[in-house]
C-alpha positions as CSV (number, residue, x, y, z in Angstrom):
1,M,36.2,21.4,-5.1
2,V,33.6,24.1,-5.7
3,L,31.7,23.7,-8.9
4,K,30.6,27.0,-10.5
5,R,28.6,26.1,-13.5
6,V,27.8,23.6,-16.2
7,V,27.9,24.9,-19.7
8,D,27.2,22.6,-22.6
9,G,27.8,19.6,-20.3
10,V,31.2,20.8,-19.2
11,L,31.8,21.6,-15.6
12,G,33.4,25.0,-14.8
13,I,35.8,25.5,-12.0
14,G,36.2,29.0,-10.6
15,R,39.6,30.7,-10.7
16,N,39.7,31.1,-6.9
17,D,38.5,27.6,-6.2
18,P,40.9,24.9,-4.8
19,C,42.7,23.2,-7.7
20,P,41.1,19.9,-8.6
21,C,44.6,18.3,-8.8
22,G,44.7,18.3,-5.0
23,S,47.7,20.6,-4.6
24,G,45.9,22.8,-2.1
25,R,46.7,25.9,-4.2
26,K,44.1,28.0,-6.0
27,Y,43.2,26.9,-9.4
28,K,44.4,30.1,-11.0
29,Q,47.8,29.7,-9.4
30,C,48.2,26.0,-10.3
31,C,46.5,24.3,-13.2
32,L,44.6,27.1,-15.0
33,G,45.6,27.1,-18.6
34,K,47.0,23.6,-18.4
35,T,45.2,20.6,-19.8
36,P,44.1,18.5,-16.9
37,P,44.5,14.8,-16.9
38,P,41.4,12.9,-18.1
39,D,40.4,11.8,-14.6
40,I,40.2,15.4,-13.3
41,R,38.1,16.8,-16.2
42,S,34.5,17.3,-15.3
43,P,34.0,14.4,-13.0
44,A,30.4,15.3,-12.1
45,A,29.2,16.0,-15.7
46,P,29.1,12.3,-16.9
47,V,27.5,11.2,-13.6
48,A,24.6,13.6,-13.9
49,T,24.2,12.8,-17.6
50,G,24.1,9.1,-16.8
51,L,21.4,9.4,-14.2
52,D,19.4,11.8,-16.4
53,R,19.6,9.4,-19.3
54,I,18.4,6.5,-17.1
55,G,15.4,8.6,-16.0
56,K,14.6,9.7,-19.6
57,L,14.7,6.1,-20.9
58,R,12.6,4.9,-17.9
59,D,10.0,7.7,-18.5
60,A,9.8,6.9,-22.2
61,G,9.0,3.2,-21.3
62,R,12.4,1.9,-22.6
63,L,12.8,-0.1,-19.5
64,L,15.3,-2.7,-20.8
65,E,17.7,0.0,-22.0
66,A,17.2,1.9,-18.8
67,A,17.9,-1.2,-16.7
68,R,21.0,-2.0,-18.7
69,L,22.3,1.6,-18.4
70,A,21.5,1.6,-14.6
71,E,23.3,-1.7,-14.1
72,E,26.4,-0.3,-15.9
73,Y,26.2,2.9,-13.9
74,V,26.2,1.1,-10.5
75,A,28.9,-1.3,-11.7
76,R,31.1,1.8,-12.4
77,R,30.0,3.6,-9.2
78,P,29.2,1.1,-6.5
79,A,29.2,3.7,-3.8
80,D,26.6,6.0,-5.5
81,A,23.3,5.8,-3.7
82,A,21.5,7.8,-6.5
83,G,22.6,5.1,-9.0
84,Y,21.0,2.3,-7.0
85,A,17.9,4.4,-6.4
86,A,17.6,4.9,-10.2
87,L,18.1,1.2,-10.8
88,G,15.4,0.5,-8.2
89,M,13.0,2.9,-9.9
90,V,13.5,1.3,-13.3
91,H,12.7,-2.1,-11.8
92,L,9.7,-0.7,-10.0
93,Y,8.4,0.7,-13.3
94,A,9.0,-2.7,-14.9
95,G,7.0,-4.5,-12.2
96,R,10.0,-6.2,-10.7
97,A,9.4,-5.4,-7.1
98,D,12.0,-7.7,-5.6
99,E,14.8,-6.3,-7.8
100,A,13.5,-2.8,-7.0
101,R,13.6,-3.5,-3.3
102,R,17.2,-4.7,-3.6
103,G,18.2,-1.4,-5.4
104,F,16.4,0.8,-3.0
105,M,17.8,-1.1,0.1
106,R,21.3,-0.6,-1.3
107,A,20.5,3.1,-1.7
108,V,19.3,3.2,1.9
109,H,22.5,1.5,3.0
110,L,24.6,4.0,1.2
111,A,22.5,7.1,2.1
112,P,20.6,6.3,5.3
113,N,19.4,9.8,5.8
114,H,17.8,10.3,2.4
115,A,14.1,10.0,3.0
116,E,13.2,9.3,-0.7
117,N,15.3,6.1,-0.6
118,H,13.3,4.8,2.4
119,R,10.0,5.8,0.8
120,N,10.8,4.0,-2.4
121,A,11.9,1.0,-0.5
122,G,8.6,1.1,1.2
123,F,6.7,1.1,-2.1
124,A,8.7,-1.9,-3.3
125,L,8.2,-3.8,0.0
126,A,4.4,-3.0,-0.1
127,Q,4.2,-4.5,-3.6
128,L,5.8,-7.7,-2.2
129,A,3.2,-7.8,0.6
130,R,5.9,-7.3,3.2
131,D,3.7,-4.8,5.0
132,A,5.5,-4.6,8.3
133,E,8.8,-3.8,6.6
134,A,7.1,-1.3,4.3
135,M,5.6,0.5,7.3
136,T,9.0,0.7,8.9
137,A,10.5,2.2,5.7
138,F,7.6,4.7,5.4
139,K,7.9,5.7,9.1
140,R,11.6,6.3,8.6
141,A,11.0,8.4,5.5
142,I,8.5,10.5,7.5
143,E,11.0,10.9,10.4
144,L,13.6,12.1,8.0
145,S,11.4,14.5,6.0
146,P,8.0,15.1,7.6
147,R,6.8,17.5,4.9
148,D,7.3,15.3,1.9
């Protein structure tokens, strides 16, 4: 599905995009004008909003709320690496390096080619004085994204 725009938190689908119902037809020839079932409506909008909210709570120092929201997020989306990275970051901000490491390592497992996950795992491992593992994580992050 090609996502065209987000307007007021609602995801827009272009008329010529494949229909989100999975029929294989163009949206304009299939479900345009019909009310889609709830599981098809804007699936990406709540995801982005959830991650954004976690980050805003974390940045505001509301770490308990951010941790609770991040735990709920990953419980609903266990295959979402970004959710585990957000959870790890909340724990890192809260000074809970071991919990942060677990979140980041899960994110690494789910998205092994994402340099930021390796870098964040390295920070958590360094705080735990697991220097050799931290160096391995940092080296992998550099291999994946040498300019960052």
